[in-house]
PDB file of N, H, CA, C and O in Angstrom:
ATOM      1  N   UNK A   1       0.500  -1.138   0.292  1.00  0.00           N
ATOM      2  CA  UNK A   1       0.210  -0.446  -0.177  1.00  0.00           C
ATOM      3  C   UNK A   1       0.665   1.457  -0.401  1.00  0.00           C
ATOM      4  O   UNK A   1       1.698   1.926   0.076  1.00  0.00           O
ATOM      5  N   UNK A   2       0.188   1.846  -0.777  1.00  0.00           N
ATOM      6  H   UNK A   2      -0.651   1.464  -1.165  1.00  0.00           H
ATOM      7  CA  UNK A   2       1.562   3.185  -0.911  1.00  0.00           C
ATOM      8  C   UNK A   2       1.246   4.295   0.805  1.00  0.00           C
ATOM      9  O   UNK A   2       2.131   5.108   1.072  1.00  0.00           O
ATOM     10  N   UNK A   3       0.464   4.235   1.420  1.00  0.00           N
ATOM     11  H   UNK A   3      -0.255   3.575   1.203  1.00  0.00           H
ATOM     12  CA  UNK A   3       0.202   4.669   3.020  1.00  0.00           C
ATOM     13  C   UNK A   3       1.123   4.079   3.537  1.00  0.00           C
ATOM     14  O   UNK A   3       1.956   4.654   4.237  1.00  0.00           O
ATOM     15  N   UNK A   4       1.131   3.400   3.400  1.00  0.00           N
ATOM     16  H   UNK A   4       0.454   2.932   2.832  1.00  0.00           H
ATOM     17  CA  UNK A   4       2.461   2.390   4.378  1.00  0.00           C
ATOM     18  C   UNK A   4       4.156   1.952   3.223  1.00  0.00           C
ATOM     19  O   UNK A   4       5.105   1.175   3.315  1.00  0.00           O
ATOM     20  N   UNK A   5       3.951   2.411   2.799  1.00  0.00           N
ATOM     21  H   UNK A   5       3.179   3.043   2.724  1.00  0.00           H
ATOM     22  CA  UNK A   5       5.578   3.366   2.006  1.00  0.00           C
ATOM     23  C   UNK A   5       5.910   4.347   2.816  1.00  0.00           C
ATOM     24  O   UNK A   5       6.740   4.228   3.718  1.00  0.00           O
ATOM     25  N   UNK A   6       5.219   5.489   2.519  1.00  0.00           N
ATOM     26  H   UNK A   6       4.545   5.586   1.787  1.00  0.00           H
ATOM     27  CA  UNK A   6       5.162   6.390   3.103  1.00  0.00           C
ATOM     28  C   UNK A   6       5.152   6.559   4.294  1.00  0.00           C
ATOM     29  O   UNK A   6       5.408   7.614   4.874  1.00  0.00           O
ATOM     30  N   UNK A   7       4.712   5.029   5.007  1.00  0.00           N
ATOM     31  H   UNK A   7       4.505   4.172   4.536  1.00  0.00           H
ATOM     32  CA  UNK A   7       4.876   5.633   6.929  1.00  0.00           C
ATOM     33  C   UNK A   7       6.933   4.804   7.004  1.00  0.00           C
ATOM     34  O   UNK A   7       7.963   5.120   7.600  1.00  0.00           O
ATOM     35  N   UNK A   8       6.584   3.832   6.140  1.00  0.00           N
ATOM     36  H   UNK A   8       5.748   3.576   5.655  1.00  0.00           H
ATOM     37  CA  UNK A   8       8.049   3.183   6.107  1.00  0.00           C
ATOM     38  C   UNK A   8       9.783   4.120   6.114  1.00  0.00           C
ATOM     39  O   UNK A   8      10.791   4.031   6.815  1.00  0.00           O
ATOM     40  N   UNK A   9       9.370   4.979   4.925  1.00  0.00           N
ATOM     41  H   UNK A   9       8.551   5.052   4.356  1.00  0.00           H
ATOM     42  CA  UNK A   9       9.654   5.655   4.571  1.00  0.00           C
ATOM     43  C   UNK A   9      10.551   7.637   5.876  1.00  0.00           C
ATOM     44  O   UNK A   9      11.509   8.359   6.151  1.00  0.00           O
ATOM     45  N   UNK A  10       8.977   7.270   6.082  1.00  0.00           N
ATOM     46  H   UNK A  10       8.198   6.684   5.859  1.00  0.00           H
ATOM     47  CA  UNK A  10       9.290   8.960   6.524  1.00  0.00           C
ATOM     48  C   UNK A  10      10.329   8.246   8.001  1.00  0.00           C
ATOM     49  O   UNK A  10      11.130   9.007   8.544  1.00  0.00           O
ATOM     50  N   UNK A  11      10.232   7.237   8.351  1.00  0.00           N
ATOM     51  H   UNK A  11       9.581   6.619   7.910  1.00  0.00           H
ATOM     52  CA  UNK A  11      10.409   5.840   9.939  1.00  0.00           C
ATOM     53  C   UNK A  11      11.512   6.288   9.837  1.00  0.00           C
ATOM     54  O   UNK A  11      11.959   7.126  10.621  1.00  0.00           O
ATOM     55  N   UNK A  12      12.193   5.777   8.785  1.00  0.00           N
ATOM     56  H   UNK A  12      11.829   5.097   8.149  1.00  0.00           H
ATOM     57  CA  UNK A  12      13.974   5.308   8.024  1.00  0.00           C
ATOM     58  C   UNK A  12      14.789   6.862   7.870  1.00  0.00           C
ATOM     59  O   UNK A  12      15.892   7.079   8.371  1.00  0.00           O
ATOM     60  N   UNK A  13      13.883   8.017   6.955  1.00  0.00           N
ATOM     61  H   UNK A  13      12.987   7.840   6.547  1.00  0.00           H
ATOM     62  CA  UNK A  13      13.876   9.479   7.639  1.00  0.00           C
ATOM     63  C   UNK A  13      14.362   9.615   9.566  1.00  0.00           C
ATOM     64  O   UNK A  13      15.460   9.861  10.066  1.00  0.00           O
ATOM     65  N   UNK A  14      13.846   9.507   9.818  1.00  0.00           N
ATOM     66  H   UNK A  14      12.954   9.307   9.412  1.00  0.00           H
ATOM     67  CA  UNK A  14      13.665   9.557  11.229  1.00  0.00           C
ATOM     68  C   UNK A  14      14.161   9.443  12.540  1.00  0.00           C
ATOM     69  O   UNK A  14      14.131  10.095  13.583  1.00  0.00           O
ATOM     70  N   UNK A  15      14.759   8.088  12.007  1.00  0.00           N
ATOM     71  H   UNK A  15      14.783   7.558  11.159  1.00  0.00           H
ATOM     72  CA  UNK A  15      14.993   6.202  12.461  1.00  0.00           C
ATOM     73  C   UNK A  15      14.478   6.274  13.728  1.00  0.00           C
ATOM     74  O   UNK A  15      14.798   6.186  14.913  1.00  0.00           O
ATOM     75  N   UNK A  16      13.698   6.437  13.114  1.00  0.00           N
ATOM     76  H   UNK A  16      13.438   6.508  12.151  1.00  0.00           H
ATOM     77  CA  UNK A  16      11.866   5.417  14.071  1.00  0.00           C
ATOM     78  C   UNK A  16      11.881   4.534  14.525  1.00  0.00           C
ATOM     79  O   UNK A  16      11.224   4.711  15.550  1.00  0.00           O
ATOM     80  N   UNK A  17      12.566   2.486  14.472  1.00  0.00           N
ATOM     81  H   UNK A  17      13.100   2.342  13.639  1.00  0.00           H
ATOM     82  CA  UNK A  17      12.118   2.231  14.914  1.00  0.00           C
ATOM     83  C   UNK A  17      10.997   1.742  14.639  1.00  0.00           C
ATOM     84  O   UNK A  17      10.731   0.993  13.698  1.00  0.00           O
ATOM     85  N   UNK A  18      10.103   2.259  15.675  1.00  0.00           N
ATOM     86  H   UNK A  18      10.319   2.867  16.439  1.00  0.00           H
ATOM     87  CA  UNK A  18       9.018   1.742  15.457  1.00  0.00           C
ATOM     88  C   UNK A  18       7.485   2.526  16.406  1.00  0.00           C
ATOM     89  O   UNK A  18       7.820   2.673  17.581  1.00  0.00           O
ATOM     90  N   UNK A  19       6.100   2.985  16.179  1.00  0.00           N
ATOM     91  H   UNK A  19       5.828   2.866  15.225  1.00  0.00           H
ATOM     92  CA  UNK A  19       5.368   3.122  16.795  1.00  0.00           C
ATOM     93  C   UNK A  19       3.749   1.669  16.061  1.00  0.00           C
ATOM     94  O   UNK A  19       3.620   0.566  15.529  1.00  0.00           O
ATOM     95  N   UNK A  20       2.690   3.227  16.784  1.00  0.00           N
ATOM     96  H   UNK A  20       2.795   4.123  17.216  1.00  0.00           H
ATOM     97  CA  UNK A  20       1.353   3.058  16.429  1.00  0.00           C
ATOM     98  C   UNK A  20       1.253   3.593  15.996  1.00  0.00           C
ATOM     99  O   UNK A  20       1.732   4.663  16.373  1.00  0.00           O
ATOM    100  N   UNK A  21       0.484   3.571  14.596  1.00  0.00           N
ATOM    101  H   UNK A  21       0.096   2.702  14.289  1.00  0.00           H
ATOM    102  CA  UNK A  21      -0.587   3.526  13.925  1.00  0.00           C
ATOM    103  C   UNK A  21      -2.083   3.620  13.554  1.00  0.00           C
ATOM    104  O   UNK A  21      -2.624   2.609  14.003  1.00  0.00           O
ATOM    105  N   UNK A  22      -2.829   4.274  13.030  1.00  0.00           N
ATOM    106  H   UNK A  22      -2.390   5.095  12.664  1.00  0.00           H
ATOM    107  CA  UNK A  22      -4.417   3.484  12.474  1.00  0.00           C
ATOM    108  C   UNK A  22      -4.382   3.315  11.225  1.00  0.00           C
ATOM    109  O   UNK A  22      -4.110   3.948  10.204  1.00  0.00           O
ATOM    110  N   UNK A  23      -4.904   1.768  11.717  1.00  0.00           N
ATOM    111  H   UNK A  23      -5.125   1.254  12.547  1.00  0.00           H
ATOM    112  CA  UNK A  23      -5.117   1.312  10.709  1.00  0.00           C
ATOM    113  C   UNK A  23      -5.389   0.867   9.508  1.00  0.00           C
ATOM    114  O   UNK A  23      -6.446   0.246   9.625  1.00  0.00           O
ATOM    115  N   UNK A  24      -4.835   0.813   7.801  1.00  0.00           N
ATOM    116  H   UNK A  24      -3.976   1.318   7.707  1.00  0.00           H
ATOM    117  CA  UNK A  24      -5.849   1.233   6.868  1.00  0.00           C
ATOM    118  C   UNK A  24      -6.685   0.377   6.511  1.00  0.00           C
ATOM    119  O   UNK A  24      -7.456   0.631   5.585  1.00  0.00           O
ATOM    120  N   UNK A  25      -6.722  -1.160   7.354  1.00  0.00           N
ATOM    121  H   UNK A  25      -6.096  -1.366   8.106  1.00  0.00           H
ATOM    122  CA  UNK A  25      -7.286  -2.218   6.429  1.00  0.00           C
ATOM    123  C   UNK A  25      -8.426  -2.439   7.541  1.00  0.00           C
ATOM    124  O   UNK A  25      -9.008  -3.485   7.253  1.00  0.00           O
ATOM    125  N   UNK A  26      -9.024  -1.802   8.818  1.00  0.00           N
ATOM    126  H   UNK A  26      -8.550  -0.953   9.053  1.00  0.00           H
ATOM    127  CA  UNK A  26     -10.001  -1.575   9.659  1.00  0.00           C
ATOM    128  C   UNK A  26     -10.069  -0.432  10.068  1.00  0.00           C
ATOM    129  O   UNK A  26     -11.003  -0.495  10.868  1.00  0.00           O
ATOM    130  N   UNK A  27      -9.422   1.397  10.060  1.00  0.00           N
ATOM    131  H   UNK A  27      -8.663   1.448   9.411  1.00  0.00           H
ATOM    132  CA  UNK A  27      -9.506   2.401  10.412  1.00  0.00           C
ATOM    133  C   UNK A  27      -9.350   1.954  11.884  1.00  0.00           C
ATOM    134  O   UNK A  27      -8.393   1.182  11.815  1.00  0.00           O
ATOM    135  N   UNK A  28      -9.503   1.971  12.384  1.00  0.00           N
ATOM    136  H   UNK A  28     -10.280   2.598  12.440  1.00  0.00           H
ATOM    137  CA  UNK A  28      -9.144   1.422  13.508  1.00  0.00           C
ATOM    138  C   UNK A  28      -8.161   3.088  14.468  1.00  0.00           C
ATOM    139  O   UNK A  28      -6.996   2.910  14.112  1.00  0.00           O
ATOM    140  N   UNK A  29      -8.166   3.832  14.985  1.00  0.00           N
ATOM    141  H   UNK A  29      -9.112   3.976  15.275  1.00  0.00           H
ATOM    142  CA  UNK A  29      -7.444   4.311  15.501  1.00  0.00           C
ATOM    143  C   UNK A  29      -6.567   3.340  16.438  1.00  0.00           C
ATOM    144  O   UNK A  29      -6.925   2.316  17.021  1.00  0.00           O
ATOM    145  N   UNK A  30      -5.197   4.027  16.403  1.00  0.00           N
ATOM    146  H   UNK A  30      -4.907   4.858  15.929  1.00  0.00           H
ATOM    147  CA  UNK A  30      -3.889   3.957  17.090  1.00  0.00           C
ATOM    148  C   UNK A  30      -4.311   2.191  17.218  1.00  0.00           C
ATOM    149  O   UNK A  30      -5.535   2.204  17.093  1.00  0.00           O
ATOM    150  N   UNK A  31      -4.176   1.737  17.275  1.00  0.00           N
ATOM    151  H   UNK A  31      -3.181   1.726  17.376  1.00  0.00           H
ATOM    152  CA  UNK A  31      -4.230   0.377  16.428  1.00  0.00           C
ATOM    153  C   UNK A  31      -3.152  -0.465  15.512  1.00  0.00           C
ATOM    154  O   UNK A  31      -2.948  -1.677  15.595  1.00  0.00           O
ATOM    155  N   UNK A  32      -2.590   0.346  14.733  1.00  0.00           N
ATOM    156  H   UNK A  32      -2.756   1.330  14.665  1.00  0.00           H
ATOM    157  CA  UNK A  32      -1.265  -0.714  14.529  1.00  0.00           C
ATOM    158  C   UNK A  32      -0.317  -0.722  14.034  1.00  0.00           C
ATOM    159  O   UNK A  32       0.029  -0.254  12.949  1.00  0.00           O
ATOM    160  N   UNK A  33       0.346  -1.397  14.977  1.00  0.00           N
ATOM    161  H   UNK A  33       0.066  -1.777  15.858  1.00  0.00           H
ATOM    162  CA  UNK A  33       2.332  -1.963  15.132  1.00  0.00           C
ATOM    163  C   UNK A  33       2.537  -1.814  14.135  1.00  0.00           C
ATOM    164  O   UNK A  33       1.921  -2.394  13.241  1.00  0.00           O
ATOM    165  N   UNK A  34       3.810  -0.686  13.874  1.00  0.00           N
ATOM    166  H   UNK A  34       4.310  -0.216  14.601  1.00  0.00           H
ATOM    167  CA  UNK A  34       4.284  -0.564  12.914  1.00  0.00           C
ATOM    168  C   UNK A  34       6.151  -0.958  13.147  1.00  0.00           C
ATOM    169  O   UNK A  34       6.358  -0.803  14.351  1.00  0.00           O
ATOM    170  N   UNK A  35       6.718  -1.141  12.846  1.00  0.00           N
ATOM    171  H   UNK A  35       6.550  -1.267  11.868  1.00  0.00           H
ATOM    172  CA  UNK A  35       8.662  -1.449  12.485  1.00  0.00           C
ATOM    173  C   UNK A  35       8.728  -2.018  11.646  1.00  0.00           C
ATOM    174  O   UNK A  35       8.132  -2.803  10.909  1.00  0.00           O
ATOM    175  N   UNK A  36       9.917  -1.330  11.884  1.00  0.00           N
ATOM    176  H   UNK A  36      10.401  -0.692  12.483  1.00  0.00           H
ATOM    177  CA  UNK A  36      11.172  -0.728  10.537  1.00  0.00           C
ATOM    178  C   UNK A  36      12.445  -1.695  11.085  1.00  0.00           C
ATOM    179  O   UNK A  36      12.664  -1.705  12.296  1.00  0.00           O
ATOM    180  N   UNK A  37      13.244  -2.470  10.219  1.00  0.00           N
ATOM    181  H   UNK A  37      13.066  -2.461   9.235  1.00  0.00           H
ATOM    182  CA  UNK A  37      14.935  -2.973  10.328  1.00  0.00           C
ATOM    183  C   UNK A  37      15.248  -1.511  10.745  1.00  0.00           C
ATOM    184  O   UNK A  37      14.287  -1.090  11.388  1.00  0.00           O
ATOM    185  N   UNK A  38      16.463  -0.346  10.597  1.00  0.00           N
ATOM    186  H   UNK A  38      17.244  -0.688  10.075  1.00  0.00           H
ATOM    187  CA  UNK A  38      16.234   0.918  10.798  1.00  0.00           C
ATOM    188  C   UNK A  38      17.828  -0.175  10.880  1.00  0.00           C
ATOM    189  O   UNK A  38      17.830  -1.224  11.525  1.00  0.00           O
ATOM    190  N   UNK A  39      19.194   0.384  10.028  1.00  0.00           N
ATOM    191  H   UNK A  39      19.193   1.235   9.503  1.00  0.00           H
ATOM    192  CA  UNK A  39      20.291  -0.162   9.821  1.00  0.00           C
ATOM    193  C   UNK A  39      20.021  -1.286   9.047  1.00  0.00           C
ATOM    194  O   UNK A  39      20.688  -1.486   8.032  1.00  0.00           O
ATOM    195  N   UNK A  40      19.611  -1.639   9.203  1.00  0.00           N
ATOM    196  H   UNK A  40      19.069  -1.477  10.027  1.00  0.00           H
ATOM    197  CA  UNK A  40      20.047  -3.042   8.687  1.00  0.00           C
ATOM    198  C   UNK A  40      19.101  -3.212   7.484  1.00  0.00           C
ATOM    199  O   UNK A  40      19.030  -2.115   6.928  1.00  0.00           O
ATOM    200  N   UNK A  41      18.315  -4.160   6.824  1.00  0.00           N
ATOM    201  H   UNK A  41      18.372  -5.050   7.275  1.00  0.00           H
ATOM    202  CA  UNK A  41      17.874  -4.750   5.079  1.00  0.00           C
ATOM    203  C   UNK A  41      16.599  -3.346   5.478  1.00  0.00           C
ATOM    204  O   UNK A  41      15.756  -4.242   5.528  1.00  0.00           O
ATOM    205  N   UNK A  42      15.969  -2.360   5.709  1.00  0.00           N
ATOM    206  H   UNK A  42      16.653  -1.632   5.668  1.00  0.00           H
ATOM    207  CA  UNK A  42      14.340  -1.495   5.695  1.00  0.00           C
ATOM    208  C   UNK A  42      13.549  -2.321   5.649  1.00  0.00           C
ATOM    209  O   UNK A  42      12.385  -1.946   5.508  1.00  0.00           O
ATOM    210  N   UNK A  43      13.774  -3.509   5.729  1.00  0.00           N
ATOM    211  H   UNK A  43      14.719  -3.813   5.843  1.00  0.00           H
ATOM    212  CA  UNK A  43      12.357  -4.028   5.584  1.00  0.00           C
ATOM    213  C   UNK A  43      10.650  -4.074   6.996  1.00  0.00           C
ATOM    214  O   UNK A  43      10.675  -4.503   8.149  1.00  0.00           O
ATOM    215  N   UNK A  44       9.940  -3.713   6.543  1.00  0.00           N
ATOM    216  H   UNK A  44       9.920  -3.364   5.606  1.00  0.00           H
ATOM    217  CA  UNK A  44       8.657  -3.821   7.977  1.00  0.00           C
ATOM    218  C   UNK A  44       7.713  -4.860   8.370  1.00  0.00           C
ATOM    219  O   UNK A  44       7.644  -6.004   7.920  1.00  0.00           O
ATOM    220  N   UNK A  45       7.199  -4.467   9.014  1.00  0.00           N
ATOM    221  H   UNK A  45       7.256  -3.538   9.380  1.00  0.00           H
ATOM    222  CA  UNK A  45       6.554  -5.132   9.922  1.00  0.00           C
ATOM    223  C   UNK A  45       5.431  -4.137  10.019  1.00  0.00           C
ATOM    224  O   UNK A  45       5.513  -2.919  10.177  1.00  0.00           O
ATOM    225  N   UNK A  46       4.166  -5.038   9.870  1.00  0.00           N
ATOM    226  H   UNK A  46       4.099  -6.027   9.741  1.00  0.00           H
ATOM    227  CA  UNK A  46       2.813  -4.505  10.964  1.00  0.00           C
ATOM    228  C   UNK A  46       1.627  -5.247  10.724  1.00  0.00           C
ATOM    229  O   UNK A  46       1.270  -5.684   9.630  1.00  0.00           O
ATOM    230  N   UNK A  47       0.972  -5.378  11.926  1.00  0.00           N
ATOM    231  H   UNK A  47       1.262  -5.023  12.815  1.00  0.00           H
ATOM    232  CA  UNK A  47      -0.172  -5.930  12.764  1.00  0.00           C
ATOM    233  C   UNK A  47      -0.713  -5.282  13.308  1.00  0.00           C
ATOM    234  O   UNK A  47      -0.118  -4.926  14.325  1.00  0.00           O
ATOM    235  N   UNK A  48      -2.495  -4.498  13.061  1.00  0.00           N
ATOM    236  H   UNK A  48      -2.978  -4.787  12.235  1.00  0.00           H
ATOM    237  CA  UNK A  48      -3.535  -4.692  13.812  1.00  0.00           C
ATOM    238  C   UNK A  48      -3.444  -5.346  14.606  1.00  0.00           C
ATOM    239  O   UNK A  48      -2.619  -6.260  14.600  1.00  0.00           O
ATOM    240  N   UNK A  49      -4.296  -5.107  15.623  1.00  0.00           N
ATOM    241  H   UNK A  49      -4.966  -4.365  15.628  1.00  0.00           H
ATOM    242  CA  UNK A  49      -4.683  -5.985  16.893  1.00  0.00           C
ATOM    243  C   UNK A  49      -5.689  -5.690  16.921  1.00  0.00           C
ATOM    244  O   UNK A  49      -6.273  -6.253  17.847  1.00  0.00           O
ATOM    245  N   UNK A  50      -6.422  -4.920  16.254  1.00  0.00           N
ATOM    246  H   UNK A  50      -5.949  -4.463  15.502  1.00  0.00           H
ATOM    247  CA  UNK A  50      -8.106  -5.160  16.776  1.00  0.00           C
ATOM    248  C   UNK A  50      -8.366  -6.026  15.377  1.00  0.00           C
ATOM    249  O   UNK A  50      -8.830  -6.977  16.005  1.00  0.00           O
ATOM    250  N   UNK A  51      -8.457  -6.525  13.843  1.00  0.00           N
ATOM    251  H   UNK A  51      -8.081  -5.752  13.332  1.00  0.00           H
ATOM    252  CA  UNK A  51      -8.582  -6.217  12.685  1.00  0.00           C
ATOM    253  C   UNK A  51      -7.507  -7.512  12.709  1.00  0.00           C
ATOM    254  O   UNK A  51      -8.262  -8.451  12.964  1.00  0.00           O
ATOM    255  N   UNK A  52      -6.234  -8.034  12.587  1.00  0.00           N
ATOM    256  H   UNK A  52      -5.621  -7.272  12.379  1.00  0.00           H
ATOM    257  CA  UNK A  52      -5.779  -8.144  12.993  1.00  0.00           C
ATOM    258  C   UNK A  52      -4.924  -8.526  11.511  1.00  0.00           C
ATOM    259  O   UNK A  52      -4.409  -9.594  11.181  1.00  0.00           O
ATOM    260  N   UNK A  53      -4.988  -7.305  10.824  1.00  0.00           N
ATOM    261  H   UNK A  53      -5.406  -6.437  11.091  1.00  0.00           H
ATOM    262  CA  UNK A  53      -4.649  -7.530   8.920  1.00  0.00           C
ATOM    263  C   UNK A  53      -3.100  -6.830   9.636  1.00  0.00           C
ATOM    264  O   UNK A  53      -2.845  -6.177  10.648  1.00  0.00           O
ATOM    265  N   UNK A  54      -2.153  -7.485   8.276  1.00  0.00           N
ATOM    266  H   UNK A  54      -2.359  -8.015   7.454  1.00  0.00           H
ATOM    267  CA  UNK A  54      -0.894  -6.804   8.377  1.00  0.00           C
ATOM    268  C   UNK A  54      -0.140  -7.534   7.624  1.00  0.00           C
ATOM    269  O   UNK A  54      -0.724  -8.142   6.726  1.00  0.00           O
ATOM    270  N   UNK A  55       0.876  -7.648   7.706  1.00  0.00           N
ATOM    271  H   UNK A  55       1.349  -7.154   8.435  1.00  0.00           H
ATOM    272  CA  UNK A  55       2.330  -8.131   6.617  1.00  0.00           C
ATOM    273  C   UNK A  55       3.219  -8.253   7.324  1.00  0.00           C
ATOM    274  O   UNK A  55       3.454  -8.062   8.517  1.00  0.00           O
ATOM    275  N   UNK A  56       3.805  -8.657   6.333  1.00  0.00           N
ATOM    276  H   UNK A  56       3.614  -8.812   5.364  1.00  0.00           H
ATOM    277  CA  UNK A  56       5.378  -8.803   7.279  1.00  0.00           C
ATOM    278  C   UNK A  56       6.539  -8.961   5.539  1.00  0.00           C
ATOM    279  O   UNK A  56       6.767  -9.984   4.892  1.00  0.00           O
ATOM    280  N   UNK A  57       7.066  -7.400   5.250  1.00  0.00           N
ATOM    281  H   UNK A  57       6.880  -6.569   5.775  1.00  0.00           H
ATOM    282  CA  UNK A  57       7.858  -7.382   4.258  1.00  0.00           C
ATOM    283  C   UNK A  57       9.364  -7.745   4.087  1.00  0.00           C
ATOM    284  O   UNK A  57       9.904  -7.635   2.986  1.00  0.00           O
TER     285      UNK A  57
END
């Protein structure tokens, strides 16, 4: 999803390896746990605590 790619790029630029966001799958506020492997391969992991949707890159 383009929104998640933008989020990853923002996290890489600021050096922030994890944060919580609104879920783009179900729309719940603050339920998407996102982490990026900063300094390794910049891959992203995201998982929603409400709907369970997510992915590992």
